[in-house]
C-alpha positions in Angstrom: 7.0 -6.8 -15.8 3.2 -6.8 -15.4 1.3 -3.5 -15.4 -2.1 -5.0 -14.3 -5.4 -5.6 -15.9 -6.1 -1.8 -16.1 -3.4 -1.2 -18.7 -4.2 -4.4 -20.5 -7.8 -3.3 -20.8 -6.8 0.2 -22.1 -4.5 -1.3 -24.7 -7.2 -3.9 -25.7 -9.8 -1.3 -26.2 -7.5 0.9 -28.3 -6.7 -2.1 -30.6 -10.4 -3.0 -30.9 -11.3 0.6 -31.9 -8.6 0.7 -34.6 -9.8 0.5 -38.1 -6.7 -1.3 -39.3 -6.5 -4.7 -37.7 -2.8 -5.0 -38.4 -1.9 -2.2 -36.0 -0.7 -3.5 -32.7 0.0 -1.3 -29.7 3.1 -2.2 -27.8 3.9 -0.8 -24.4 6.8 -1.3 -22.0 8.3 0.2 -18.9 11.2 2.7 -19.1 12.4 3.8 -15.7 14.2 6.9 -17.0 10.9 8.3 -18.4 8.3 6.8 -16.1 10.1 7.6 -12.8 9.6 11.4 -13.5 5.9 10.9 -12.7 4.3 10.7 -9.3 5.4 7.7 -7.3 1.8 7.0 -6.2 0.4 6.2 -9.7 -1.2 2.7 -9.9 0.3 1.7 -13.2 2.4 3.5 -15.8 4.0 2.4 -19.0 5.4 3.9 -22.3 3.5 3.7 -25.6 4.9 4.8 -28.9 2.8 7.3 -30.8 3.9 5.9 -34.2 3.0 2.4 -33.1 5.2 0.8 -35.7 8.4 2.2 -34.4 8.9 0.4 -31.1 12.0 -1.2 -29.5 12.7 -4.7 -30.8 11.5 -4.3 -34.4 14.8 -2.9 -35.7 13.2 0.5 -36.6 14.4 3.8 -35.3 12.2 5.6 -32.7 12.1 9.0 -31.1 12.0 8.8 -27.3 10.5 12.3 -27.2 7.4 11.0 -29.0 6.6 8.4 -26.5 3.2 8.6 -24.8 2.8 7.8 -21.1 0.1 5.3 -20.6 -1.5 5.6 -17.1 -4.2 3.7 -15.4 -7.3 5.9 -15.9 -10.8 5.5 -14.6 -13.6 7.7 -16.1 -16.8 8.5 -14.2 -19.6 11.1 -14.3 -19.7 13.7 -11.5 -22.0 16.6 -11.5 -23.1 15.7 -15.0 -19.5 16.0 -16.3 -17.1 13.2 -17.3 -14.0 13.0 -15.1 -10.9 11.1 -15.9 -8.9 10.3 -12.8 -5.4 8.8 -12.7 -5.9 5.7 -10.5 -3.6 5.8 -7.4 -1.7 2.9 -5.8 -3.6 2.9 -2.5 -0.8 1.3 -0.5 1.3 4.4 -1.4 -1.6 6.8 -0.7 -2.2 5.4 2.8 1.5 5.2 3.6 2.0 8.9 2.5 -1.0 9.9 4.5 0.4 8.1 7.6 3.8 9.7 7.1 2.3 13.2 6.8 0.2 12.8 9.9 3.3 11.5 11.8 5.3 14.5 10.8 2.4 16.7 12.1 2.4 14.8 15.4 6.2 15.3 15.6 5.8 19.0 14.9 3.4 19.3 17.9 5.9 17.5 20.1 8.8 19.7 19.0 7.2 23.0 19.9 4.8 22.1 22.7 7.4 21.1 25.3 5.9 17.6 25.6 9.2 16.1 26.9 8.9 18.2 30.1 5.1 18.1 30.0 4.8 21.9 29.7 1.7 22.1 27.5 0.5 25.5 26.6 -3.1 24.5 25.9 -5.4 21.5 25.4 -5.3 22.3 21.7 -1.8 21.0 21.5 -2.7 17.8 23.2 -5.7 17.2 20.9 -3.6 18.0 17.8 -1.1 15.4 18.8 -3.7 12.7 19.5 -5.5 13.5 16.3 -2.4 13.3 14.1 -0.9 10.3 15.8 -4.2 8.3 15.7 -4.5 9.1 12.0 -0.9 8.0 11.3 -1.5 4.6 13.0 -4.8 4.0 11.2 -3.4 4.8 7.8 -0.3 2.8 8.3 -2.2 -0.4 9.0 -4.7 0.4 6.2 -1.6 0.5 3.9 -0.7 -3.0 5.0 -4.3 -4.2 4.4 -4.6 -2.8 0.9 -1.2 -4.2 0.1 -2.5 -7.7 1.0 -5.7 -7.2 -0.8 -3.9 -6.1 -4.0 -3.0 -9.8 -4.5 -6.7 -10.6 -4.8 -7.5 -8.2 -7.7 -8.7 -10.1 -10.7 -9.0 -13.4 -8.9 -12.1 -15.5 -8.9 -13.6 -17.0 -5.8 -13.1 -20.5 -7.1 -9.4 -20.1 -7.4 -7.2 -21.4 -4.6 -4.8 -18.5 -3.8 -3.0 -19.9 -0.7 -2.4 -23.2 0.9 -1.4 -23.6 4.5 0.2 -26.8 5.9 0.1 -27.6 9.6 2.3 -29.7 11.9 -0.3 -32.6 11.9 0.1 -32.7 8.1 -3.3 -31.3 7.5 -3.8 -28.8 4.7 -6.0 -25.7 4.6 -6.8 -24.0 1.2 -8.0 -20.4 1.0 -9.9 -18.7 -1.8 -10.6 -15.0 -2.3 -13.6 -14.9 -0.1 -11.7 -16.6 2.8 -8.8 -14.2 2.6 -11.1 -11.1 2.4 -12.3 -11.9 5.9 -8.9 -12.6 7.5 -8.0 -10.5 10.4 -5.0 -8.1 10.0 -2.5 -10.2 11.8 -3.5 -13.3 9.8 -3.3 -11.4 6.6 0.1 -10.0 7.3 1.8 -12.8 9.2 0.2 -15.9 7.6 -1.1 -14.8 4.2 1.9 -12.7 3.0 4.5 -15.4 3.9 2.5 -17.9 1.8 2.3 -15.4 -1.1 6.1 -14.7 -0.9 6.9 -18.3 -0.2 8.5 -17.6 3.2 8.1 -19.4 6.5 6.3 -17.7 9.5 9.4 -18.3 11.6 11.3 -15.7 9.6 9.1 -13.0 11.1 9.7 -13.5 14.8 11.8 -10.4 15.1 11.7 -6.9 16.5 10.1 -5.4 13.4 7.2 -7.9 13.3 6.6 -7.4 17.1 6.4 -3.6 16.6 4.0 -4.1 13.7 1.8 -6.5 15.8 1.7 -3.9 18.5 0.8 -1.3 15.9 -2.1 -3.5 14.7 -3.4 -3.8 18.2 -3.3 -0.1 18.7 -5.1 0.5 15.4 -7.8 -1.9 16.4 -8.2 -0.2 19.7 -8.6 3.2 17.9 -11.0 1.9 15.3 -13.2 -0.1 17.8 -13.0 2.4 20.6 -14.6 0.9 23.7 -15.7 2.3 27.0 -12.7 0.7 28.7 -10.4 2.4 26.2 -11.8 5.8 27.1 -11.8 5.1 30.9 -9.2 2.3 31.3 -9.6 -0.2 34.1 -7.0 -0.5 36.9 -3.9 -2.1 35.5 -4.8 -1.4 31.9 -2.5 0.7 29.8 -4.1 4.0 28.8 -4.8 4.5 25.0 -3.2 8.0 25.3 -0.1 6.5 26.9 0.1 4.0 23.9 -0.1 6.9 21.4 2.7 8.7 23.1 4.8 5.5 23.2 4.1 4.9 19.5 5.5 8.3 18.7 9.0 6.9 19.1 8.5 5.0 15.9 6.9 6.2 12.7 3.9 3.9 11.9 4.4 4.6 8.1 8.0 3.5 8.3 7.2 0.4 10.2 4.7 -0.7 7.6 7.0 0.2 4.7 9.9 -1.6 6.4 7.8 -4.8 6.7 6.8 -4.7 3.1 10.4 -4.2 2.1 11.3 -7.1 4.3 9.0 -9.4 2.4 10.5 -8.4 -0.9 14.1 -8.6 0.3 13.7 -12.0 1.9 12.0 -13.5 -1.2 14.4 -11.8 -3.7 11.5 -10.1 -5.5 11.9 -6.7 -7.2 10.3 -3.8 -5.5 7.2 -2.4 -7.2 7.6 1.0 -8.6 5.8 2.9 -5.8 8.0 1.2 -3.2 11.2 1.8 -5.1 10.3 5.5 -5.5 8.9 6.1 -2.0 10.4 9.4 -0.9 10.6 8.6 2.9 
């Protein structure tokens, strides 16, 4: 299992800084130990403190002496060096979306929304704020999930190839993909990455996610017609209330799981440990 360039760089730097060239750091993934840590960590692995006593070399080793190797990024802030454990941003955004949706649900539960008996405008605004945030973070989670496949890739490398009905072929590099719209990233790029056909995503889940993307775009690029809708146009506020029937975070998470399930790929750690 790959732990990304961050861990490889950390290991490489430790080896370079070691006086004895014969010492090699070995690291691996042990679910029993690593799963006790926060599910939103970008990369995590086990490293033996004794270095020579690692699984596979027929030596005994003490599991209690294992170090946890996390993806760390140092930077200077207020003239002090900080070391931050790097997060898996798909997990961060999904968690934020989920928390905002819970807040929106809480407002609905005690405000009497179902019989429209609002106590104050404060309740209405609290719902709109929480629901809007939930939608935006849910789609941001999908976008960063797509962009994770571009990390460490050069712009000269062909990352995806699309074949059309007229037998023509379109090749995409990193720069092309960075500028894809959200629907194209999710419903054209990801099927190429997971080696699945577009036709497999014409279902109720994909339709709900497409509607969610449109609502997110409407919130991000709020236009005058969104604030004061024209005759026959659905109100933005009505859309937010309708979206409250389905958790945006769960829609995005379900779609990501769908890609992994259909392609028979193992869930990444953050998705396997997601608590909702």
